[in-house]
C-alpha positions as CSV (number, residue, x, y, z in Angstrom):
1,M,36.6,19.4,-59.7
2,N,37.0,18.2,-63.1
3,I,40.7,18.1,-64.6
4,D,40.9,19.4,-68.2
5,S,43.6,18.7,-70.8
6,Q,45.4,21.8,-70.3
7,E,45.7,20.8,-66.6
8,M,46.7,17.5,-67.2
9,T,49.4,19.0,-69.5
10,Q,50.5,21.4,-66.7
11,V,50.8,18.3,-64.3
12,T,53.0,16.3,-66.7
13,Q,55.2,19.2,-67.3
14,V,55.5,19.9,-63.5
15,A,56.4,16.2,-63.1
16,A,59.2,16.5,-65.7
17,G,60.5,19.6,-64.3
18,E,59.8,21.2,-67.9
19,G,61.5,24.6,-68.4
20,C,63.6,24.2,-65.1
21,A,67.2,23.8,-64.9
22,A,66.7,21.6,-62.0
23,P,63.9,20.3,-60.1
24,R,62.1,22.8,-57.9
25,F,61.3,22.1,-54.1
26,D,57.9,20.5,-54.4
27,M,56.1,20.6,-50.8
28,Y,53.2,18.6,-52.1
29,A,55.0,15.6,-53.4
30,T,55.8,13.4,-50.4
31,I,52.7,14.1,-48.1
32,H,50.3,13.4,-51.4
33,K,52.0,10.2,-51.5
34,A,51.2,9.5,-48.1
35,L,47.5,10.7,-48.7
36,R,47.2,8.5,-51.6
37,A,48.7,5.4,-50.0
38,L,46.5,5.9,-46.8
39,M,43.3,6.7,-48.5
40,A,43.9,3.3,-51.0
41,D,44.9,1.3,-48.1
42,T,41.7,2.4,-46.0
43,L,39.5,1.7,-48.9
44,L,40.7,-1.7,-49.2
45,A,40.3,-2.4,-45.7
46,V,36.7,-1.3,-45.8
47,G,36.1,-3.2,-48.9
48,R,37.1,-6.5,-47.4
49,A,35.7,-6.0,-44.0
50,D,33.9,-9.0,-42.5
51,T,30.7,-7.3,-41.2
52,D,29.7,-10.5,-39.3
53,D,33.1,-10.2,-36.9
54,A,32.0,-7.0,-34.8
55,L,36.0,-6.6,-33.5
56,E,37.2,-6.6,-37.2
57,L,34.5,-4.1,-38.2
58,A,35.2,-1.9,-35.4
59,Q,39.0,-2.0,-36.0
60,T,38.1,-0.9,-40.0
61,C,36.1,1.8,-38.8
62,Q,38.9,3.2,-36.4
63,R,41.2,3.1,-39.4
64,V,38.6,5.0,-41.2
65,M,38.4,7.7,-38.3
66,E,42.1,7.8,-38.4
67,L,42.1,8.5,-42.1
68,L,39.3,11.6,-41.9
69,D,41.7,13.1,-39.2
70,F,44.8,12.6,-41.0
71,C,42.9,14.5,-43.9
72,A,41.8,17.2,-41.7
73,S,45.0,17.8,-40.4
74,H,46.6,17.9,-43.7
75,L,43.9,20.5,-44.9
76,Q,44.4,22.8,-42.0
77,H,48.1,22.8,-42.6
78,E,47.5,24.0,-46.0
79,N,45.1,26.6,-44.8
80,D,47.4,27.8,-42.4
81,F,50.7,27.8,-44.1
82,V,50.5,27.2,-47.7
83,H,47.6,29.1,-48.8
84,P,48.8,32.5,-47.2
85,A,51.9,32.1,-49.0
86,I,50.1,31.5,-52.3
87,E,48.0,34.8,-51.5
88,M,51.2,36.6,-50.8
89,G,52.7,35.8,-54.3
90,R,49.5,35.9,-56.5
91,R,46.1,37.2,-55.1
92,G,43.3,34.9,-55.6
93,A,45.5,31.9,-56.7
94,S,44.2,29.5,-53.7
95,S,40.6,30.8,-54.0
96,Q,39.4,27.6,-56.0
97,I,41.3,25.1,-53.5
98,A,40.1,27.4,-50.4
99,S,36.5,26.8,-51.4
100,E,37.1,23.1,-52.0
101,H,38.7,22.9,-48.5
102,E,35.3,24.1,-47.1
103,E,33.4,21.6,-48.9
104,H,35.8,18.9,-47.9
105,I,35.2,19.7,-44.1
106,R,31.5,19.1,-44.5
107,H,32.4,15.8,-46.3
108,L,34.5,14.8,-43.7
109,D,32.0,15.4,-41.0
110,Q,29.3,13.3,-43.3
111,L,31.8,10.5,-43.2
112,R,32.6,10.5,-39.7
113,A,28.7,10.4,-39.0
114,Q,28.4,7.6,-41.6
115,T,31.2,5.5,-39.9
116,T,29.5,5.9,-36.6
117,A,26.4,4.7,-38.0
118,V,28.2,1.6,-39.4
119,L,29.2,0.8,-35.8
120,K,25.9,1.3,-34.5
121,A,24.1,-0.5,-36.9
122,P,21.9,-3.8,-36.3
123,V,23.5,-6.8,-37.2
124,A,21.4,-7.5,-40.3
125,A,22.2,-4.0,-41.7
126,R,25.8,-3.9,-41.1
127,A,26.9,-5.2,-44.5
128,S,24.6,-2.7,-46.6
129,A,25.7,0.0,-44.1
130,T,29.4,-0.9,-44.9
131,L,29.0,-1.1,-48.7
132,A,27.4,2.4,-48.4
133,L,30.6,3.7,-46.5
134,Y,32.8,2.1,-49.0
135,R,31.1,3.8,-51.9
136,A,30.9,7.3,-50.1
137,L,34.7,7.0,-49.3
138,S,35.4,6.1,-53.1
139,Q,33.6,9.5,-54.3
140,F,35.6,11.4,-51.4
141,M,38.9,9.9,-52.7
142,A,38.2,10.5,-56.2
143,E,37.6,14.0,-55.6
144,N,40.8,14.3,-53.2
145,F,42.8,12.7,-56.2
146,E,41.6,15.3,-58.5
147,H,42.2,18.0,-55.9
148,M,45.8,17.1,-55.1
149,L,46.7,17.1,-59.0
150,Y,45.3,20.8,-59.0
151,E,47.7,21.7,-56.2
152,E,50.6,20.1,-57.6
153,S,50.1,21.7,-60.7
154,T,48.4,24.9,-60.4
155,H,49.6,25.9,-56.9
156,N,53.0,24.7,-57.4
157,A,53.5,27.1,-60.5
158,A,52.1,29.9,-58.3
159,L,54.7,29.1,-55.3
160,W,57.7,28.7,-58.1
161,A,56.9,31.8,-59.6
162,A,56.8,33.9,-56.2
163,Y,59.5,32.0,-54.0
164,S,62.7,30.7,-54.2
165,D,63.5,27.2,-52.7
166,A,65.0,28.4,-49.8
167,E,61.7,30.3,-49.0
168,L,59.6,27.6,-49.9
169,L,61.9,25.1,-47.7
170,A,61.3,27.9,-45.0
171,I,57.4,27.6,-45.1
172,H,57.6,23.9,-45.4
173,D,59.9,23.6,-42.0
174,A,57.6,25.7,-40.4
175,L,54.6,23.6,-41.0
176,V,56.4,20.5,-40.1
177,A,57.5,22.5,-36.9
178,S,53.7,22.7,-36.1
179,I,53.0,19.1,-36.0
180,P,53.2,17.4,-32.6
181,P,55.7,14.3,-32.3
182,E,53.2,11.9,-32.1
183,K,51.2,12.8,-35.2
184,M,54.5,13.2,-37.2
185,M,54.9,9.6,-36.4
186,G,51.7,8.9,-38.1
187,I,52.8,11.0,-41.0
188,V,56.1,9.2,-41.4
189,R,54.4,5.6,-41.3
190,W,52.5,6.5,-44.5
191,M,55.0,8.9,-46.2
192,V,58.3,7.6,-46.0
193,P,57.5,3.8,-47.3
194,F,55.6,5.0,-50.3
195,M,58.4,7.4,-51.6
196,N,61.0,6.4,-54.1
197,P,64.6,5.5,-52.6
198,A,66.0,8.8,-53.1
199,E,63.2,10.7,-51.7
200,R,63.2,8.2,-49.0
201,L,67.0,8.4,-48.0
202,A,66.7,12.4,-48.2
203,T,63.7,12.6,-45.8
204,M,65.4,10.0,-43.2
205,A,68.9,11.6,-43.4
206,G,67.4,15.1,-42.7
207,M,66.0,13.3,-39.8
208,Q,69.2,11.7,-38.7
209,A,71.1,15.2,-39.1
210,H,68.5,17.2,-37.2
211,A,66.2,15.1,-34.9
212,P,67.2,13.9,-31.4
213,A,68.6,10.4,-31.6
214,P,66.0,8.8,-29.8
215,A,63.1,10.2,-32.5
216,F,65.3,9.2,-35.3
217,A,65.3,5.5,-34.0
218,A,61.7,5.6,-33.4
219,A,61.0,6.9,-36.8
220,L,63.4,4.0,-38.4
221,D,61.1,1.5,-36.2
222,V,58.0,2.9,-37.5
223,V,59.2,2.6,-41.2
224,R,61.0,-0.8,-41.0
225,P,57.9,-3.1,-41.0
226,H,56.7,-1.3,-44.4
227,L,59.8,-1.7,-46.4
228,S,61.1,-4.7,-48.3
229,D,64.4,-6.1,-47.5
230,V,65.8,-4.6,-50.6
231,E,64.3,-1.1,-49.7
232,W,65.7,-1.2,-46.2
233,A,69.0,-2.4,-47.2
234,K,69.2,0.6,-49.5
235,L,67.9,3.2,-46.8
236,T,70.3,1.9,-44.2
237,R,73.5,1.8,-46.6
238,G,72.7,5.2,-47.7
239,L,72.4,6.5,-44.1
240,G,75.3,4.5,-43.1
241,L,73.6,2.2,-40.6
242,P,73.8,-1.4,-40.1
243,A,70.8,-3.2,-42.0
244,V,70.0,-5.8,-39.1
245,P,66.8,-4.6,-37.2
246,G,67.4,-3.5,-33.7
247,L,71.3,-2.3,-34.1
248,V,70.2,1.5,-34.6
249,Q,71.3,3.2,-31.2
250,A,69.2,5.6,-29.8
């Protein structure tokens, strides 16, 4: 995919809420922040991995596999929940991204095989195999960054034209409800720390209001190590909680 100037203008307009009395509900915004953060973090880990340390290399490869699983799950969620909604509103509007999803599935399989090959490589070949994986991941991520921009502009435009925010929220909530709790904690770990403060507070306040208390406390425990003291203070103040870790009651 190549993002042209017209599409970049649309991205800017969507981000600025141009033409809207108030910002519309954007089901892509925060999960895409999570994906970008996880992709960048994983790529950096592969780039700095010590290929002479078998344990460290194995741990890095495990992180790659977790990223690939995250991407596959996200792709399936969009196929199952978002694309049908887009098609109901505007037939054919999701066809380009649906085709790219099929390509991404093949690419994910190739990256899994390449990651396994790194683990199995002879000691003398580890460095070159890891560098090849690093470059393959770079290409995959570059393609995905453009892919996400297209969804955030063109797909959002289609969704906003066809549905109210309440209807979009219902689609989003059905998607979230389909995610097992253990996978949701993995999403929370990469999504919440990389939101802006307002998004972070809204997300955690929603969980505080609707999730079981132990699940909310567990989510706070997942998030806390990845926030600065200032960010944590803002969040707990907004939630009406003590800022000292360990004082949140389950």
